[in-house]
N, C-alpha and C positions, 0 to 999 in steps of 0.2 A: 087778110087771108082767110081761107075757109078749110076746115078739116071735116071730112065725112067718112063714113064707113062704106067700103065696097067689098064685093065678093069676086074672087078670081077663080075661074074654073081651072083645075089642074088634072093631070092624069090620075091622081089619087083621091080626088074629091073636090072640095071647094075651100079655098083659103080666104078667110076673112082678113081684112086689112084696113088701115086708115090711109086716107089720101089727103094730103095737105097741099092746097093749091094757092099760089100767090094771087094777089089782085092783078087785074088786067086780063087781056084776051089771050095772050100767048101767041104762038106756041112756046113752051118753056122747055129747057133741058131738064132731064129727069134724074133723080137720085133715089136709089133704093136704100132704106135704112133697115139694116138687119139687127133685130132686137138682141138683148142679152137674155140670159136664161130665165129671168123672171117674167118675161113676156110683155105684151101690150099693156100700157098704163099711162097715166097723165105725164109722167116724166118723158116718155118717148115722144108724146105729142109736142111737149115743149121743145124738144130737140129738133123735131121735124119743122116746127114753126120757125125756129132760128135759121134753119137752112133755107126754108121757103122765102124768108124775108130778103134773101139775096137774089131771088128770082128763079128758084128751082121748084119744080113740082116734085113732091116727095111722097113716095109710096112706102108704107111701113107694114109689111106682111106679117101675119101671125105664123111664125115658122112652125109652131106646134099644132097647126090646124088639124092634123090627123087625130089628135086627141080630143077634138071638139072645139067649139068656138070660144074665143076669149071672153071673160077671164076664166082660166082653168084653175087658178089658185086664189086663195084669200091672202091679199097682200097688205092687209090692214096693219100688220105688225112687222112689216118688212124691215123696218129700222131697228128691230130688236135682234141682237146677235144670237141670242139663245133660241130663236125660232128658225134659224136658217137651216139647221140640220134636217129637221122634218120636211122643210120645203124642198131641199135638194133631193131627198129621197123620192119625192113625187116627180121632180124634174128629170131625174136621171134616165128613165126609160124613154121619155119623149126625146131627149137629146140623142140617145143612142139610135133612135129611129131615123135620124137625119144622116143617112149614109151618103157617101159621095154621089151615088146614083140618084137618090132622092133629091139632093141639093141641085143636081144638074137638071132634073125634070122640073123642079119648082122654079128655078131661075128662068128656064125657058118660058114657063107660064107667066111669070111676073113681067118679063120683058115683052112678051107677046101682048099682054094686057096694055102695057104702056104704049107700045107701037101702034095700037089700034085707036088711040085717043087723038082727037083733033087738036087738043091743047098741049100735046107733047111734041117737041121738036124731033124730027126724024134723026136717026143715027144712034150711036151707042149711048149707054147710060153710065153712071158711076154708082158705086156702093160704098156706104160707110157702115161698118159693123162693129159690134161691141160684145166682148166676152165670146160666147160661142158664135155670135153673129159675125165677129171678126174672122174666125176660122172659116165659117161658111162663106164669107165674102171671098176669101182666097180660093176656096173650092169652086166658087161660081165663076171667077175670072179664068181659072184653069179650064173649066168645062166649056165656057163660051167666050173665048178671047175676042171674037169679032163683035160681040154685043156690048162689051164693057170696056169703057175707055180707061177707067182707073178704079182702084179700091183703096180704102183706108181701113186698117184693122187696129182697134184700140183695145188694150188689155185682152187681146185674143189668147185663148188657151189651147194647148195641145196642137200647136202648129207643127211641132216635130214630135213624132212618136216612133216606136219600134215597129209599128205595123207596116205591112207591105204597101198600104195605100196612104201612108202618112202624107198630110197636105204638102209638106215641103218637097216631096218627090215629084210633084206635078207641075212645078213652076216653069218648066221649059216651054210650055204652050203659051205663056203670057206674052202678049204683044203691047199691052197698055202699061200703065205705071202703077206702082203699088207703094203704099206707105204703111209702116208699122210703128205704133206708139205703145211700147211695152211698159207694163208696170214693173217697178223695182221690187226685187225680192218676191217674185211671183212664182209659186211652186209649179204652175202650169206653163211657165215660160222661163226656164232657168237660163243663166248666162251661157251655159253649154248648148242648150237648145237654140238660143238666139244665134249663137255663132254658127251652128249647123245650118240654120235657115239662111243666114247671110251668105254662107259658102255656096249653097245651092243656087241662090239668086245670082251671085257673081258668075258661077259657072255657066248659067243659062243666059247671061247677058241681059237680065231684066233691069229696067230702069226702076230704082227703088230708093227709099230712105227708110232706115231702121233706127229708132231712137229709144233709149230707156229713160223713162221719166223718174228721175231720182226722188226717192221718198214716197212715191205714189204706190198705193196698194191696188191689187186686182179689183176692178170695178170702180175705178176712181172717177169716172164721168157721171155716175148715177147719184144724183142729189137726194134720192129717196132711200139711200142705204147708208150704213155707217162707214162705208169705204170712200165716200165722196171726198174729193180733194179739189177745192176751188181753183187753186193755182194751176194744177195739172190739167184741169178741165178747160181753163182758158187757153192754155198751151195747145190742147187738142183742137180747139176751134181754129186757132191760127194755122195749125198744120193742115187741117181739113180744107179750109177755105183757100189756102195757098195751092193745094192740090187741085181743087175744083177750078180755080181761076185759070190754071195753066192747061188742064186737060179737058175741061168741059165748060168753057167760058159762057157766060150768059149772053154776051153780044160779041 
């Protein structure tokens, strides 16, 4: 497989992204990989390659492109817990700029980009998202239900808030399938918030699975951070590929 850098025109500028293409001529079903808060880096390429190995073309957009091209941060000491506070201070304003309207516009641009490629199979795509990318994946399928067959959100944060535009309040528009792999004891996804999310999904008749990964911390899929949990990460792969095999099969 081959990973290259591509630029995607959006209504707010140009989003840089990595494109991981399987071997062969295609056309391939497409998966969007929505990054965690630390942004594009080798770990995300590794994850995209694992998905591409199953026959999917994977686009990993830099969700913080409004702040400049990646890398925006020095991640050399990402594995050191005492460095995370300063890093999050830089990340916060970029994350706050990802309003529901911005996510909707960006998702339209990403799916338009994929639809225009000869090596992408026509039809809806899937999204797998991590941390804030998981929350954005939910926003994306709510905004574009006809373009997205399924989403998976892993250790997604703030899926339920007190705001009038809380992500859980928009689930009624979803026509695809959704999966949530929650981290255990996650302050951004408490048991009460998870229950509220599930109640909203049930009321809307959405096809979904929502699971708590016991003992796993927020960020458990990211092997370049102290939060990495190998067992939980392998469980995440099994859940993701089960979802993709059913909702966006390669053949």
